[in-house]
C-alpha positions in Angstrom: 37.8 -43.4 6.5 36.2 -40.0 5.3 34.4 -38.3 7.8 30.9 -36.5 6.7 30.2 -32.8 7.9 26.8 -30.7 8.0 28.3 -29.2 4.5 28.6 -33.0 2.9 24.6 -33.2 3.2 22.1 -33.2 0.2 20.1 -30.2 0.1 17.3 -31.5 -1.7 16.8 -34.4 0.7 13.5 -34.1 2.6 14.1 -34.0 6.3 10.9 -34.3 8.5 10.7 -33.4 12.1 9.2 -35.5 14.6 5.9 -34.0 15.7 7.1 -34.9 19.3 10.5 -33.4 19.3 8.9 -30.3 18.2 6.2 -30.5 20.6 8.9 -30.6 23.4 11.5 -27.9 22.0 8.2 -25.7 21.5 7.2 -26.2 24.8 10.3 -25.3 26.0 10.6 -22.0 24.0 7.0 -21.2 25.4 8.2 -21.8 29.0 11.2 -19.7 28.4 9.6 -17.0 26.9 7.1 -16.9 29.5 9.8 -16.6 32.5 11.0 -13.7 30.6 8.0 -11.8 30.0 6.6 -12.3 33.5 3.5 -13.7 32.1 2.3 -10.9 30.2 0.7 -11.8 27.1 2.0 -9.0 24.6 5.4 -9.7 25.6 5.3 -13.4 25.2 3.8 -12.9 21.6 6.4 -10.3 20.9 9.4 -12.4 21.9 7.9 -15.6 19.9 7.6 -13.3 16.8 11.1 -12.3 17.2 12.0 -16.1 17.5 10.1 -16.8 14.1 11.2 -14.2 12.1 15.0 -15.2 11.4 13.7 -19.0 11.0 11.4 -17.5 8.1 14.2 -15.8 6.6 16.5 -19.1 6.2 13.7 -21.0 5.5 12.9 -19.2 2.4 16.6 -19.4 1.6 16.5 -23.2 2.3 13.6 -23.5 -0.3 15.2 -21.1 -2.9 18.5 -23.4 -2.6 16.2 -27.1 -2.8 14.4 -25.7 -5.8 16.5 -25.0 -8.8 13.4 -23.5 -10.7 12.5 -21.1 -7.8 13.1 -17.7 -8.6 11.9 -14.4 -6.4 8.3 -13.8 -7.0 8.1 -10.3 -8.4 4.3 -9.2 -6.4 3.0 -9.7 -2.8 -0.1 -11.5 -4.3 2.4 -14.2 -5.9 4.6 -14.2 -2.8 1.6 -14.7 -0.6 0.3 -17.4 -2.6 3.9 -18.9 -2.3 3.5 -18.7 1.5 0.0 -20.2 1.6 0.9 -23.1 -0.6 4.1 -24.9 -1.2 6.0 -23.3 1.8 3.2 -23.9 4.2 2.7 -27.4 2.7 7.0 -27.8 3.4 6.2 -26.5 7.0 3.2 -28.0 8.5 2.6 -30.8 5.6 -0.6 -29.2 4.4 -1.7 -25.9 2.5 -3.3 -23.1 4.7 -6.6 -23.2 4.4 -7.3 -19.8 3.1 -5.8 -16.8 1.7 -8.0 -13.7 1.4 -7.8 -9.9 0.9 -9.7 -7.5 3.0 -12.3 -5.9 1.2 -12.0 -2.6 3.0 -8.1 -2.7 3.2 -6.2 -3.2 0.2 -2.9 -3.5 2.0 -4.5 -6.2 4.4 -4.3 -10.0 3.7 -5.4 -13.4 5.9 -4.2 -16.4 5.9 -6.2 -19.0 7.9 -6.1 -22.5 9.5 -9.2 -24.0 10.1 -7.2 -26.2 12.8 -5.4 -24.3 15.3 -1.8 -23.9 13.9 0.6 -26.6 15.6 2.3 -23.9 18.0 -1.5 -23.3 19.3 -2.0 -27.2 19.7 1.4 -27.7 21.2 1.6 -25.0 23.9 1.8 -26.3 27.5 0.7 -23.3 29.5 0.0 -22.6 32.9 -3.6 -23.1 33.9 -5.4 -20.1 33.3 -3.0 -18.8 30.9 -5.2 -20.3 27.8 -5.5 -16.6 26.5 -1.8 -16.4 25.2 -1.7 -16.9 21.5 1.4 -19.0 20.7 0.8 -18.6 17.1 2.9 -15.2 17.1 5.7 -17.7 16.6 4.2 -18.9 13.1 3.4 -15.0 12.6 7.1 -14.2 13.0 8.0 -17.1 10.8 5.4 -15.4 7.7 7.1 -11.9 8.9 10.5 -13.6 8.4 9.8 -15.0 4.9 8.3 -11.6 3.7 10.8 -9.2 4.7 13.2 -11.7 3.2 11.4 -11.4 -0.1 11.7 -7.4 0.3 7.8 -7.1 1.4 8.2 -5.7 4.7 4.7 -6.4 6.4 3.7 -6.7 10.2 1.9 -9.9 10.9 -0.4 -10.9 13.7 -1.8 -14.3 14.7 -5.3 -14.2 16.0 -6.9 -17.5 17.4 -10.4 -18.0 17.2 -11.8 -20.6 19.7 -15.7 -20.7 20.2 -18.3 -23.3 19.8 -18.5 -23.0 16.2 -15.1 -23.4 15.3 -11.3 -23.3 16.3 -8.9 -21.5 13.8 -6.0 -19.4 13.4 -5.9 -16.5 11.4 -2.5 -14.8 10.4 -3.1 -11.0 9.7 -1.1 -9.5 7.0 -0.6 -6.0 7.0 1.9 -4.2 4.5 3.1 -0.7 4.4 1.9 1.6 1.8 5.4 2.1 0.6 5.7 -1.7 -0.1 2.0 -2.2 -1.8 2.5 0.9 -4.0 4.7 -0.6 -6.6 4.5 -4.4 -5.7 0.8 -5.2 -6.2 
């Protein structure tokens, strides 16, 4: 009887992760980071970003392996459109709602979700710690994807929770060196 290994599996096969499994795992990640950060919001967000970055790099690699026609996007706009569309759909089973360029700063872009990201929905935070933004994990994933595509940028997550709307905005700020030849 032949034993199969992880290397024998088809890379093209769609694999869906149970939402409840993601909820449980992400809650534990947040609890672990909270314990290490001593309830410091900036430290927690930094740790979540750091955890997301290698995932973004590996995720881009996996998507490129699965798609024979994939090619490295040659400019920033196309790379951001790829993240906003196909990559986002693969990650979250829907496209991001908006992709915009800041009118005042040509090196800054925004990816928006009208509904809070999965990370902000499923974060189990202690009472009184609702100011913590767990969307930093997704910001780290975006940052890892961009770095892997040779477009280094600083990505931050902003969660807006007011009476009118609840949305997560991922602010992507490129270095001036990155923008100059790749726009």
